[in-house]
N, C-alpha and C positions, 0 to 999 in steps of 0.2 A: 187697540191696545194690546200689548203682548206681555204675557207673564212668563218669567223664566224661574225655574226651580232646580237648584243644584243639589246633588246628593253624591255619596261616595267617600266623603271625607271621613277621617278617624285618626286613630293613633297606630303608628307603624313604627318598627325599628329602622334605623339606618340601614340602607341596602335594600330595603323592601320596596314593594310596589303598591300603587293604588290606581284605580280608575275613576275619575270624576265624570259624572253625567250632568248635563243641563237640558232639562225637558222644557220645551216651549209650548204655550198654550194654544198655538196655531202654526200654520205652515211657516217655516223659515227659509223656503226655497228662495224667496226673492230678497233675502238679506244680502247686503253688500259685504259685510264683514262680520265674522263671529270670532270671539276672542275670549281668553281666560286672563284675568288679571289676579294679583294676589296683594294682600297687605299683611305685613308682619307687625308686631307691636311696636309702636312709636316710629314706624317708618311709613313712607308714603306708599300709596298704591302703585304698583308697577305692571306693565305688560309682561305676561309670561309667554302667550302664544297666540297667533291670530291666523285665521283662514279666510281668504276671500271668496267671492262667488266663483271666481275663476280658478279656484283650488291652489292659490298661491298661499304658501305657509311662511310664517315668520316666527322666530323664537328669540327670546332673551338669551344672550351669551351663556348665562349661568345655567340653562336648562338644555341647551343644544346637545343632541345625542342621547338625552335621557327621557325627555317628554315628547309626546306626539298628540297633536290635535287632529281631530277627525269629526266628520258629521254624518248623520243618517237622516236624509230628507224624509224618508217614509215614516220615520219614528219622530220627526221633528226634535232631534236631539244632537247635541254637541258633546263630544267627549274629550277628556284629556287624559291619556295614559301617561302615568308617571312612574318611572323605573329608577333604580339606584338612588332612592331618595336619601337626602342629607338633612341633618338637623337644621341647616339654614333654609330649607324649604318649608319649614314651619310657618304657617300663615292662614289667613282666611282667603279662600279662593273664590272669585267672583266670575260669573258668566256675563258676557256682553255681547250684545247683537245690535248692529247698526243697520237700519233699513232707510236708505236715502238720508235725510237730515235727522231722523228720529233715532235716539239712543235708548236702549232698554238694558236694565241691570237685574241680576238676580240678588238675593239677600246673602248669599255666600254659604260656603261650608268650610268647616275648620279641618285643617290638615296639621297634625302634630307628628313630628318625626323625632324619636328618642335616640340618643346616642348610645 
């Protein structure tokens, strides 16, 4: 089993930055895909950014150029650097790791961007 714990969320003004962290309970070196999703009130969960084991990244159009996903295998941690935040980025952000056919989710961290 793999536990994921997100941190780094909070309240920030529009134009500001936050860095989210996702700490895994064990090595994520073997993971196929690591990703961040978000879910705004009354909206479906959506993919924000993903990073494969081959270091291929993918971003939602709405965050391209503003968000960066990265990993630190030594710390078993995945990051999401968020710059130039907008009110529409307000959501609960979830960490997701896929290892072969197994999917693991964190409980989420709330990001609120004020205008």
